[in-house]
N, C-alpha and C positions, 0 to 999 in steps of 0.2 A: 433358211433354216436348215442346219446340217446336224449329222449325228456323228459321234466319235466311234471309234473301234470298240469301245467298251459298251457302246449302246446308249450312252448317256446323251441327252440333248445339249448342244452347244447353242447358247443364245446369241444371235448376231446382233450387231448394232444397226438396227433399222431406223430409218428417218423418213417417214412419210411427210407429205407436204403440210399436213396439219396435225401433228402428233398431239397437240394440246387438247383437241377434242376426244381423241381416244383415252387420254388420261383422265378428263373430266367424266367421260362415261363409266369407267370402272371405279372411279372414287365415288360417283354418284350411286352406283350399284352397291358399293360397300356400305355407304350410309344407310341406303334403302334397306338392305338386308338386315342390318342390326336393328333399325328402327322397327321394321316389320316383326321380327322375332321378339323384340322387347315389348311392343305394344300388344302383341297377342298374349304374352305371358302376364303382363299387368292387368289387361283388360279380360282375362279369362273368366272370372266371375260374372261379368256382365254379358259376355259371350254365351256362357251356358244358359242364362236366362233368355236371351234373345232367340237362341236357337232350340229352346226348351230341352236342354240335355240334362241328364243326371250327372252327378259328380264324377262317376266312373267314366261315362261317355265323354265328359269335357276333358278329363285327364288323358284319355287315350288319344283324343283330337290333338292336344297339344303335342303328344309324344310323336304321333305319326308325322306332323308338320315339321318339327325340328329334326326328327330322326332321318327324314328323306333329305334334309340339307346335309347333314352329316355324311350320308351315303354317298353323295355326289361331290362334295367339296374337295376331297383330297386329289380327284382326278382331273379337275377342271383346267388347272395350269397346263397339264399335258395335253388336254384336248385343244386348249387355245393354241398351243404351239404347233400342233399337227394340222387342225382344221381351220386355224385363222380366228381371230376375235369376232369377225363379222357373223360367222356361222355360230359361234359358241354364245355370243351375247346379243347380236342384233334381233334375230327372230325370237328366241327365248323371252326377250324383254316384251315383245308385242303380245305373245301368248300369255305371260304373266299378267299383263294388264287386263286381257280378257277374263282370265280366271279370278282376278281380284274383283272384277265387276260381278261375276256369277255367284261367288261364295255367299255374300250376304242375303241373296234371294233364294238360296236353297234351303229346302225344308226336310228333304229325305236324308237320314243320317249316314246311309251307305254312300250316297252321291256325295254328301259333304266330306266324308273321310276320303273318297277318291280324289276330289278336288284339292283337299288339303295336302295330300301326298304329292300331287303334280305341282301345286303352289310351292311346296318345300323344295322340290327337285330343281325347279326353275330359279328360285330365289338363292338356292345354293350355289348356282354358277356365277352370282354376281361378285362375290368377294374374292375367291382363290386366284382369279386371273389378275388382280390388281398389281401385285409385286412384279409378276412377269412383264406386264405392259409397261410399268414404270422403268424397269431395267432396259426393255427393248425400245421404247419409243422416245424417251426423254434424254436430253443431253445430261451428262454425268453431274454437272453443277446444280441440277434440279432434283436430283435423287432425294436428297435430305428432306427438303420442304414437302414433296410429294409423299414420301413415306410417313412424314409426320401427320399429314391429313388422314392417310391411311390408318395409323396407328391410333389416333385419338377418337375415331369414330365410336369404338365400344364405350368409352367413358362418357363421351357425349350422349349417346343414346340412353345409357343408364340414367344419366342425371336429368334428362329431359322427358323421358317417356312417360313418366307419371303425370306431369303437367300436360302433356299433349294428350294422353288418354282422358284425363279429366276434362279438358277442353272439348274434345270430340262428344263425350258423353253428355255434357251439359249443354252444348250449343248446336252441334251438327248431327248427332246421333252415332250410334255405335258402328254403323256400317262403314263410316270413314276410316276405322282402323284398317280395313282392307282397301277402301276406295282411294286412299292416298297414293297407294302403289300404282293405280290405274292412271293417275296423272302424271306421275313421275317417270315410269317406265318407257312410255312412247318418246319422251325427250332424251332419255338414255340411249334408246335405240338410234335416234337421229344422231347423237353425238358420236355413236359407234360407227355409223356409216360415213360421217364427214371425217372422221380422223383416222380412218384405216383404208389400206389398199385392199384390193380383191386378191388374195393370196391363194395360190394353188395348194392343194392338199399334199402334204408330205407323204407320199405313198410308201416310201422306203421305211420310215418310222412306222407307219400305220401297219405294214406288212409284219414288223418285228414287235408289235404291240403286246405288252405284258397284261393281257386283259384278266388273267387269272389273279395277278397281284392286285390290280385295282379292285376287283370284286371281292377279294378276301379282306383287304383293308377297309373298304367302304361298308361292307356287311358287318364285320366284326365290331367296328366302331359304332354302327347304328344299333346293334344288339346290345352292346354294353351300355350305351346310352339309354336305351329303353329299360333295361334292368335298373339302371341308377335312377331314372326318372320315376318309375313306379315303385321303386323299393321302399321309400318313406311312407307311401300310402298303403302299400300292401304288407307291411311289416317284414321286409327284407327276407332273411332265410325261411321265414314261416310260410312264404308263398312259392309254390312250385314253379309259378310263371317267372317270377323274378330269379330264382335260382337257374332255371333252364336258360333265360336270356344271358345272364352273366357268365355262366359256363361256357355256353356255345360261343359267345362273343370272344372270350379269352382264347379258346381253342383255335378260332379262326385266325385271330391276331398273331398266334404262335406259329401257325401254318404259313401266315403271310411272310413272317420273317424267314422261315425255311425256304420258301419259294424265292424270295429275293436272293438268297445265297445260291440256289440251284439253277435258276433260270439263265439262259444264255445271255439275254439282253434285259437286265431288271429295269423296271419302271421307276421305282423309288429305292435305289440300293442303300442298304443300311450303312454303307461305308461312310456315307456324309455324316453319320453320328459318331465316327471315330475321332473326329476333331474335338478336342477338348472343350473349347470355347463354345462350339455349337451345341454340344450335349449340355453343357451348363447353362446356356441360353434358353434352351427349350425347358429345362427344369425350372429356371427363374420365371419363365412365362407361365408355367403351372403355378408357382407361388404367387404370382401376380393375380391370377384368377381366383385363388383362394382369399388372398388378403383383401382385394377389391370387393369382396361380397359385403363389406361394411356399408357401402353406398347402394349396391345393387339389391341386397336382401336385408340385412339386419336393421338398418334405419327405417326404410319404408314399412317393413313388417312390424316394427315396434310401434310406429305411429298409427298403423292400422289396428293392431291387436290390443294395445294398451290404451292409447288416447282416442282410438275410435275415429280417426280421420279418413276421409274419403281420398282417392288418389289425386284429385285435383288440389286438395288441401296440402297433403303431404309433398306433393310435387313442387309446390312453390319454393320450398327451402332447398330442394335439390336443383332446381333451375337457377335459382338466384346466386347460390354459393358453390354450386357444383358445375353447371353447364356454362355459364356466362363468364366465369373467370378463365376458362380455357382459351378464350380470346387472347389473353396475356400469357398464359403459361406455355401454349404451343410455340409461338415465336421465340419465347425465352428459351425453351428447351432445344430448339433448333440452333439458336446462337451458342448455347453453352456447348453443344455438341461439336461445333466448328472450332471451339477454343480449348476444350479439354477432352480427355480420354472418356469414352462412353461410360466406363466403370464408375467414374466419379458422378455423372449425372445419374446413373442407375442407383448409386448409394443414396443420393439426395431423395430420389423418389421413394425408395423404400424407408427412409428414416421419416418421411412424412407420413406414410402409412402407419408406421409404428407409433408416432406421436399422436395421430388422430385416434387410434384405437385405445392408447393409453388414457387419453383425456376422456373417452367415452365410458371408461370403467367407472367413473363418477355418477353414472346414470341413476336416476330415481324416476318414480312414476309422475312426478310433476313435469318432467321435461315434455314439451308439447310442440316444439318446432324450432324456435330461435336458439334454444339451448343447443341445438345441433350445428349452429352456423359455423363454428370454428372447426368442428370435426369434419363437416362436408367440404369446407374450403381446403383443408389439409389433404383429404381424400382426392379432391379435384387436382391438387398440385401432384400427388403421387401418380394418378392416372396419367398425366401429361409428361412425366418425367421417368416413367418406367417401361411402357411398352415400346416407345420409340427407341432408346438406348438397347434394349433387348434385342430388337430386330437389327439394329445397326451392328451390335457386337457379333451376332451370328452371321449376318450377311458379309461382314468383313473377313470372315474366316472360311467362307464356303468357296470351293472351287466352282467357277462359273460353269464348268462342264456338268456340274451336279446341281444346278439351280432348280430344276424341276423337282428333284427328290427333296430339296430343302424346302421348297414351297409346300409340298405335300405333307411333310411332317410338321411344319409349323401351323398349318391349317388344322391338322388333326390335334395337336396339342392345344391350339386356341379352342376349338370346339369341345374337345374332351374336357379340358381344364375348367371350362364354364360349368359343364354339367356336374363334374365332380365337386366343385364348389357348392353348388345348389344342393346336391344330395348330401354331401358332408355336414354343411351349415343347418340344413332342415333337420336332419337326424340329431345333430348335436343339440339344438335348441330344444327339440322335443324331449330328448332324454334328460337334459339338465333341468327343464321345467318339471318333469315327473320326479326327479331327485329332490328338487327344492320343495315340491308340494308334500312329499314324503316327510321331509325333516320339519317343515313348518307345522304340519297338522298335529303331530303328538305334543308339541310345546303349548298348545292351547288346551291346557287342562281344565277339567270341570272345577269351577270354584276360583279359577284364576282371577284376581282383582281386575287386571287390565281387560280380560276377556269379558268379565261380568259387566264392567263399566261400559265397554263398547256395545255389548248387547242390549243394555239398558237404554242407552242413547238412541240406538237404532230402533228399539221397540217404541219409544216415545214419538219418533218421527213417524212410524207406520201406524201409530194408534188412531190418528185422525182419520185414516182411511178404512178403519175396521179394527176393533179391539181384539176380536177372536183370532185373526189371522196374523196380527203384528209380530208375536213370537217367532212364528215360522218364517216370515219375511225377513225379520232381523237376522236369524240365523243363516238364511240363504245370502243375504248381503254381506255378512261377516265371512262366509265361505268364498264369495266372489272377490273380497278384498284380499284374502289369503291368496287365491288364484292369480290375481293381479301381481302381487309381490313376487310370487314364484316365477311369474313370466319375466318380471324385472330383473331378478337374479340370473335367469337363463340368458338373457340378453347380455348382461355383463360378462357372463362366462364366454359368450360369443365374441365380444370384443377382446377379451383376455386371449382367446385362441388366435384371433387374427393378430394381436400383437406378437405372440410367440412365433407365429409364421412369418411375420415381417423380419424378426430378428434372425430367424434361420436363413431368409433369403440374403440378408446381409452377410452372413457367414458364407454362404454359397458364392457370393460376389468375390470374397477374398481369394477363392481358388481359381479365378479367371486370370488369364495371362493376357499381355498386351497383343493387340490384333497386328497382323502385318501391315505395312504401309500400302495404302490404296486409295480408292475414291472417297473413303470416310475418315481419312487420318486428319486429326485436328491440327490447327495451326495457331498457337497462342500469340504469335506476333502480328496477326491479320489486323487487329484493331489499331496497333501502333503504325503500321505501314502507310495507310491512308483511310480516307473516307469510305472507301470501297468495301469495308467490312460489313456493310449492311447488305451487299449484293451476295448472291449465292456463290460459295467457293467453288474453285474448279477442282477436277480430279487429279490435277497435276500436283506433285510435291512442292511445297514452299520453296522459293528461291531464297536461300540464306546467304548468298555469296557477298552480299553487301553488309 
């Protein structure tokens, strides 16, 4: 490991005796991190009941856990480059396993919060080092398949988490939401020690560390996240807590940018963002987080709120048509990236997102699962054909001397984009439901024939359970039906918003330029040359002399 005169870390091509174990470790950590965060989010109602928490206490528990991940994540790649993967991933994996065992048996709220923060900090170290280890440990020809596994973990976790939470709750118990990490983390630690050498600490880089920049970026992102996460619950600008978190977080991020310009050896130099394709790729990643909320938020919430399905019931459709097809989509996306420009594959991904959300605008209250099959399948295709080409497009344009800065920013956008999508979509659905309720209510006028007929039918149904209370129960049922339809219209608006965002993403791709030739340069003639097109392509330029 060396450093350039500008203070940026230059990543050497290191080849330990068993690099595959190191890559397995970081990929396993990436999947574990996403599953852990997603399972905690989906299973939060059950966790509140298990820990005897109020709604507010449960909300802050989730915020503390994910906020601590966001705090540490941008700096992990730098820490791994300076201290080595063994120190950054090996021991924390074992501590994480111990914390995962302790959390379900904790009953004091303050202890639970402290353990959740530590739990989040530890799991926040698992994801960001993945790209760095792939670039350092693997031969160039294996970069694309490894990055594909790294990229697809988010979509796979989203589409399978509901089913997994339902399985745990129904068969093994809620504690396994945490205990699964206690089983996987030791194996990850073993892979880390088998696949890495004992590296000395790079004291030169440590001496010139930009600790201020790391603290500013991590703290600013965490505060903005906390404000967004609590905003929908506390009514945004009506809450002083939310306003203070958002303003303070934005100010810290602004100071971070100023710091990176002023410090002698910046940790995450903003110069990496001056490249056109890198900046557009990060914006495209933000659009992906917003558009993919169809599978992660809208469909599961609709099935829970309107059709009253449990996670294990709604999760079946996401697992069957979302997670399983990725076994086909991921190798196909890798193959297409070897043959065509990454922008072409990226267009296919966002077109699938647009088509899925356009189909979903035909939503009615009768949709109960199978009607979403085509939508979820298209979303699954979009997830596999979007994140990978975004990373490839950005990585193809990044100076290797600034790979650490690139990883820091891509982790910031990945985590921040996910929370922005949750906050935006949650607020949008709530506001649109209120609007539709306001417009539906006045249209039910006194004496309206349809309303009168509906009330009469409902009254007759409830009369067998008590004549005196039948009119009131009929009126309450009619109001519930109006509420249901207002919710359906709000979810249609959510799908329309995602469709518009997918179209905007396609326009954004048109602004990207061709990447310089390098490790990810496609070779359209590879299929015709020989049967070896099934093998990973090399980083060298194709030989066209023949």
